[in-house]
C-alpha positions as a LaTeX table, in Angstrom:
\begin{tabular}{lrrr}
\hline
Residue & $x$ (\AA) & $y$ (\AA) & $z$ (\AA) \\
\hline
Met1 & $-51.53$ & $-13.09$ & 36.74 \\
Lys2 & $-51.19$ & $-13.56$ & 33.00 \\
Asn3 & $-51.60$ & $-9.85$ & 32.39 \\
Arg4 & $-48.94$ & $-9.12$ & 34.97 \\
Lys5 & $-46.51$ & $-11.49$ & 33.22 \\
Asp6 & $-47.29$ & $-9.89$ & 29.87 \\
Ile7 & $-46.64$ & $-6.42$ & 31.28 \\
Leu8 & $-43.34$ & $-7.61$ & 32.80 \\
Leu9 & $-42.29$ & $-9.14$ & 29.48 \\
Val10 & $-43.07$ & $-5.93$ & 27.61 \\
Cys11 & $-41.03$ & $-3.96$ & 30.14 \\
Val12 & $-38.06$ & $-6.30$ & 29.76 \\
Ile13 & $-38.23$ & $-6.12$ & 25.95 \\
Phe14 & $-38.51$ & $-2.33$ & 26.06 \\
Thr15 & $-35.49$ & $-2.09$ & 28.39 \\
Ile16 & $-33.32$ & $-4.36$ & 26.25 \\
Thr17 & $-34.34$ & $-2.56$ & 23.04 \\
Thr18 & $-33.55$ & 0.83 & 24.59 \\
Met19 & $-30.13$ & $-0.42$ & 25.71 \\
Leu20 & $-29.34$ & $-1.79$ & 22.25 \\
Val21 & $-30.37$ & 1.44 & 20.53 \\
Tyr22 & $-28.33$ & 3.48 & 23.01 \\
Ala23 & $-25.29$ & 1.24 & 22.51 \\
Gln24 & $-25.70$ & 1.46 & 18.75 \\
Lys25 & $-25.83$ & 5.26 & 18.96 \\
Asn26 & $-22.65$ & 5.29 & 21.06 \\
Asp27 & $-20.90$ & 2.97 & 18.61 \\
Thr28 & $-22.00$ & 5.12 & 15.69 \\
Ser29 & $-20.85$ & 8.31 & 17.43 \\
Ser30 & $-17.54$ & 6.70 & 18.38 \\
Ser31 & $-17.04$ & 5.42 & 14.82 \\
Leu32 & $-17.78$ & 8.86 & 13.38 \\
Gln33 & $-15.34$ & 10.48 & 15.79 \\
Ser34 & $-12.71$ & 7.89 & 14.84 \\
Ile35 & $-13.30$ & 8.47 & 11.12 \\
Asn36 & $-13.14$ & 12.25 & 11.54 \\
His37 & $-9.98$ & 11.99 & 13.64 \\
Lys38 & $-8.29$ & 9.79 & 11.02 \\
Ala39 & $-9.34$ & 12.11 & 8.19 \\
Ala40 & $-7.92$ & 15.13 & 10.04 \\
Lys41 & $-4.67$ & 13.32 & 10.77 \\
Asp42 & $-4.36$ & 12.14 & 7.15 \\
Ser43 & $-4.90$ & 15.72 & 5.98 \\
Leu44 & $-2.11$ & 16.99 & 8.25 \\
Leu45 & 0.24 & 14.23 & 7.14 \\
Asn46 & $-0.50$ & 14.91 & 3.47 \\
Lys47 & 0.40 & 18.58 & 3.97 \\
Glu48 & 3.70 & 17.59 & 5.59 \\
Phe49 & 4.45 & 15.12 & 2.81 \\
Gln50 & 3.76 & 17.78 & 0.19 \\
Lys51 & 6.20 & 20.21 & 1.84 \\
Leu52 & 8.91 & 17.54 & 1.86 \\
Gly53 & 8.22 & 16.25 & $-1.65$ \\
Leu54 & 7.14 & 12.85 & $-0.33$ \\
Thr55 & 5.07 & 11.66 & $-3.26$ \\
Glu56 & 3.09 & 8.42 & $-3.19$ \\
Glu57 & 5.74 & 6.95 & $-5.48$ \\
Lys58 & 8.49 & 7.76 & $-2.99$ \\
Leu59 & 6.42 & 6.62 & $-0.01$ \\
Ser60 & 5.92 & 3.32 & $-1.79$ \\
Lys61 & 9.66 & 2.95 & $-2.40$ \\
Leu62 & 10.36 & 3.70 & 1.25 \\
Lys63 & 8.05 & 0.82 & 2.18 \\
Gly64 & 10.39 & $-1.37$ & 0.16 \\
Ile65 & 13.21 & $-0.66$ & 2.63 \\
Gly66 & 10.99 & $-1.13$ & 5.66 \\
Ile67 & 9.69 & 2.39 & 6.30 \\
Asp68 & 5.93 & 2.84 & 6.18 \\
Val69 & 6.06 & 6.57 & 6.86 \\
Arg70 & 2.33 & 7.20 & 7.03 \\
Glu71 & 1.56 & 4.27 & 9.35 \\
Asp72 & 4.63 & 4.83 & 11.53 \\
Leu73 & 3.74 & 8.48 & 12.08 \\
Tyr74 & 0.03 & 7.75 & 12.48 \\
His75 & 0.67 & 5.22 & 15.24 \\
Gly76 & 3.48 & 7.19 & 16.88 \\
Lys77 & 6.25 & 4.68 & 16.21 \\
Ala78 & 9.42 & 5.26 & 18.23 \\
Ala79 & 12.08 & 7.36 & 16.50 \\
Asn80 & 14.51 & 5.62 & 14.19 \\
Glu81 & 17.11 & 7.15 & 11.90 \\
Lys82 & 15.43 & 6.15 & 8.62 \\
Leu83 & 12.00 & 7.52 & 9.53 \\
Asp84 & 13.70 & 10.61 & 10.93 \\
Ala85 & 15.62 & 11.05 & 7.68 \\
Ala86 & 12.44 & 10.86 & 5.60 \\
Met87 & 10.93 & 13.78 & 7.53 \\
His88 & 13.84 & 16.25 & 7.26 \\
Asp89 & 15.01 & 18.41 & 4.38 \\
Leu90 & 18.76 & 18.24 & 4.93 \\
Ile91 & 20.99 & 15.95 & 7.01 \\
Ile92 & 24.65 & 16.73 & 7.53 \\
Ile93 & 27.62 & 15.81 & 9.65 \\
Gly94 & 29.05 & 19.09 & 10.88 \\
Lys95 & 31.39 & 20.81 & 13.31 \\
Val96 & 30.47 & 23.92 & 15.32 \\
Leu97 & 32.71 & 26.83 & 14.28 \\
Ser98 & 31.07 & 29.76 & 16.08 \\
Ile99 & 27.91 & 31.03 & 17.76 \\
Val100 & 26.89 & 34.56 & 16.83 \\
Asp101 & 24.26 & 36.73 & 18.54 \\
Met102 & 21.61 & 38.47 & 16.42 \\
Pro103 & 19.89 & 40.96 & 18.76 \\
Asn104 & 16.29 & 41.52 & 17.73 \\
Leu105 & 12.76 & 42.09 & 18.98 \\
Lys106 & 11.10 & 39.36 & 21.04 \\
Ser107 & 8.45 & 38.95 & 18.31 \\
Val108 & 11.16 & 37.88 & 15.86 \\
Pro109 & 11.79 & 34.09 & 15.99 \\
Phe110 & 15.59 & 34.09 & 15.82 \\
His111 & 18.13 & 35.82 & 18.05 \\
Ser112 & 21.39 & 34.00 & 17.26 \\
Lys113 & 22.94 & 31.67 & 14.69 \\
Val114 & 25.48 & 28.86 & 14.68 \\
Asn115 & 28.07 & 28.54 & 11.95 \\
Ile116 & 28.61 & 24.88 & 11.11 \\
Gln117 & 31.40 & 23.44 & 8.99 \\
Ile118 & 29.85 & 20.81 & 6.71 \\
Leu119 & 31.91 & 17.63 & 6.87 \\
Glu120 & 29.49 & 15.47 & 4.88 \\
Val121 & 26.00 & 15.79 & 3.40 \\
Leu122 & 24.00 & 12.62 & 4.04 \\
Lys123 & 20.66 & 13.67 & 2.54 \\
Gly124 & 19.34 & 16.68 & 0.67 \\
Leu125 & 20.70 & 19.35 & $-1.62$ \\
Lys126 & 24.32 & 20.22 & $-0.81$ \\
Pro127 & 24.73 & 23.91 & 0.10 \\
Gln128 & 26.92 & 25.97 & $-2.22$ \\
Thr129 & 29.46 & 26.64 & 0.52 \\
Asp130 & 31.29 & 24.41 & 3.01 \\
Thr131 & 29.57 & 26.10 & 5.93 \\
Ile132 & 25.93 & 26.52 & 6.91 \\
Gln133 & 24.22 & 28.84 & 9.38 \\
Leu134 & 21.63 & 27.37 & 11.71 \\
Leu135 & 19.17 & 29.89 & 13.15 \\
Arg136 & 18.38 & 29.80 & 16.88 \\
Glu137 & 15.58 & 31.19 & 19.00 \\
Asp138 & 17.94 & 31.76 & 21.95 \\
Gly139 & 19.78 & 35.07 & 22.15 \\
Pro140 & 19.45 & 38.76 & 23.04 \\
Ile141 & 16.14 & 40.61 & 22.63 \\
Thr142 & 16.00 & 44.36 & 22.20 \\
Asp143 & 12.52 & 45.12 & 23.54 \\
Ser144 & 14.10 & 46.43 & 26.72 \\
Ser145 & 17.17 & 48.51 & 27.41 \\
Pro146 & 19.73 & 47.18 & 27.96 \\
Ala147 & 19.08 & 44.10 & 25.82 \\
Val148 & 18.37 & 40.89 & 27.73 \\
Arg149 & 18.84 & 37.31 & 26.65 \\
Val150 & 16.00 & 34.89 & 26.08 \\
Glu151 & 16.46 & 31.15 & 26.49 \\
Val152 & 13.82 & 29.03 & 24.77 \\
Val153 & 13.02 & 25.68 & 26.35 \\
Pro154 & 13.49 & 23.21 & 24.80 \\
Ser155 & 16.24 & 24.48 & 22.55 \\
Ala156 & 19.18 & 22.78 & 20.85 \\
Lys157 & 22.47 & 23.43 & 22.64 \\
Phe158 & 25.79 & 23.90 & 20.87 \\
Val159 & 29.41 & 23.66 & 22.03 \\
Leu160 & 32.31 & 25.10 & 20.05 \\
Gly161 & 34.25 & 22.38 & 18.26 \\
Glu162 & 31.69 & 19.59 & 18.79 \\
Thr163 & 30.82 & 17.31 & 15.90 \\
Ala164 & 27.30 & 16.01 & 15.38 \\
Val165 & 24.75 & 14.71 & 12.92 \\
Tyr166 & 22.15 & 17.40 & 12.24 \\
Phe167 & 18.65 & 16.63 & 10.96 \\
Leu168 & 17.70 & 20.03 & 9.58 \\
Ser169 & 14.36 & 21.56 & 8.64 \\
Asn170 & 13.91 & 24.44 & 6.26 \\
Ile171 & 12.28 & 27.11 & 8.42 \\
Tyr172 & 9.37 & 27.42 & 5.96 \\
Asn173 & 8.70 & 23.67 & 6.04 \\
Asp174 & 8.61 & 23.21 & 9.81 \\
Ser175 & 4.99 & 23.32 & 10.98 \\
Phe176 & 5.94 & 23.67 & 14.65 \\
Leu177 & 8.03 & 26.76 & 13.94 \\
Thr178 & 5.67 & 28.43 & 11.48 \\
Ser179 & 2.65 & 27.89 & 13.74 \\
Arg180 & 4.52 & 29.16 & 16.80 \\
Tyr181 & 5.44 & 32.36 & 14.94 \\
Lys182 & 2.47 & 32.44 & 12.59 \\
Ser183 & 2.14 & 36.22 & 12.55 \\
Tyr184 & 5.83 & 36.74 & 11.80 \\
Phe185 & 5.99 & 34.22 & 8.98 \\
Ser186 & 2.82 & 35.52 & 7.36 \\
Asn187 & 3.96 & 39.14 & 7.44 \\
Lys188 & 7.76 & 39.22 & 7.39 \\
Ser189 & 8.99 & 35.96 & 5.89 \\
Ala190 & 10.54 & 37.86 & 2.98 \\
Glu191 & 13.21 & 39.14 & 5.40 \\
Leu192 & 14.61 & 35.61 & 5.77 \\
Pro193 & 16.37 & 33.64 & 3.01 \\
Arg194 & 14.41 & 30.80 & 1.43 \\
Gln195 & 17.17 & 28.31 & 2.23 \\
Ala196 & 17.40 & 28.93 & 5.97 \\
Tyr197 & 17.54 & 26.08 & 8.47 \\
Trp198 & 17.09 & 25.42 & 12.15 \\
Val199 & 17.46 & 22.31 & 14.25 \\
Arg200 & 15.11 & 21.01 & 16.94 \\
Pro201 & 16.76 & 19.88 & 20.18 \\
Gln202 & 15.86 & 16.24 & 19.48 \\
Ser203 & 17.38 & 16.43 & 15.98 \\
Lys204 & 21.00 & 17.08 & 16.92 \\
His205 & 23.03 & 13.97 & 17.73 \\
Gln206 & 26.61 & 14.17 & 18.96 \\
Ile207 & 29.34 & 11.96 & 17.53 \\
Ile208 & 31.58 & 10.58 & 20.26 \\
Asn209 & 34.26 & 7.94 & 19.67 \\
Ser210 & 32.82 & 7.12 & 16.22 \\
Asn211 & 29.36 & 6.51 & 17.69 \\
Val212 & 26.24 & 8.60 & 17.16 \\
Lys213 & 24.37 & 9.40 & 20.38 \\
Tyr214 & 20.91 & 8.85 & 18.89 \\
His215 & 18.38 & 9.37 & 21.69 \\
Glu216 & 19.02 & 6.51 & 24.13 \\
Arg217 & 21.21 & 4.48 & 21.77 \\
Asp218 & 24.85 & 4.50 & 20.70 \\
Ile219 & 24.98 & 3.62 & 17.01 \\
Pro220 & 28.26 & 3.15 & 15.10 \\
Leu221 & 28.66 & 6.15 & 12.78 \\
Ile222 & 29.33 & 4.02 & 9.71 \\
Glu223 & 26.09 & 2.08 & 10.31 \\
Phe224 & 24.10 & 5.25 & 11.01 \\
Val225 & 25.33 & 6.92 & 7.80 \\
Ser226 & 24.52 & 3.82 & 5.77 \\
Glu227 & 20.89 & 3.76 & 6.97 \\
Ile228 & 20.34 & 7.43 & 6.18 \\
Lys229 & 21.86 & 7.10 & 2.71 \\
Lys230 & 19.39 & 4.32 & 1.90 \\
Val231 & 16.64 & 6.89 & 2.42 \\
Ala232 & 18.57 & 9.55 & 0.49 \\
Gln233 & 18.91 & 7.25 & $-2.54$ \\
Ile234 & 15.12 & 7.27 & $-2.81$ \\
Leu235 & 14.23 & 10.80 & $-1.74$ \\
Asp236 & 17.03 & 12.76 & $-3.40$ \\
Lys237 & 15.98 & 11.48 & $-6.84$ \\
Pro238 & 13.22 & 13.32 & $-8.74$ \\
Ser239 & 9.89 & 11.52 & $-9.03$ \\
Ile240 & 8.97 & 9.91 & $-12.34$ \\
Lys241 & 6.45 & 12.05 & $-14.22$ \\
\hline
\end{tabular}
């Protein structure tokens, strides 16, 4: 009877030990996956920050006005105008003057452009002229005859005469665009000017009755501009060397 109890005890101990070791292995594996995931995400963020000139000094100053860019992006914080401003090269208030087709091959990213009258620059280097051309993926492609139009979904929509706030990305700084057309940008980027911009559909915000239609919110234009300029005061200044 005693031997039977001893055998049972050994079995119980063995079972518990096995479970603990297994759990420890799972925890270790999960921890390693978490560490690797964070390292990969940090690496991607650092590359984006480098493209935009977001030095540690500037990131620290942004924290001072309530924007922890790294943490907010890492945890997928809901969009707000100051975080949005930090992650774009140029922000303007502009009016649509014209939409011009640029027929080209389907392999080429852009098939039309929008001429925008610049009413005010809120952040970034002011263009040398009072108008700016925004490149668009939508437009006619020439792979077939006659040329047919391609509509990219999602794509920013434009209406003649409308006024909006545009959060613009330099085409060479936008990871989504350059990865989508990786072959083109690696082989033919010299055909496009270095200061060329495009706008994502979620980065164009109409101004109606002195309010900015920012996602699901109506924000008074004067308040919206003030928040963006707080970011511009930090990011438009050169870093201290």
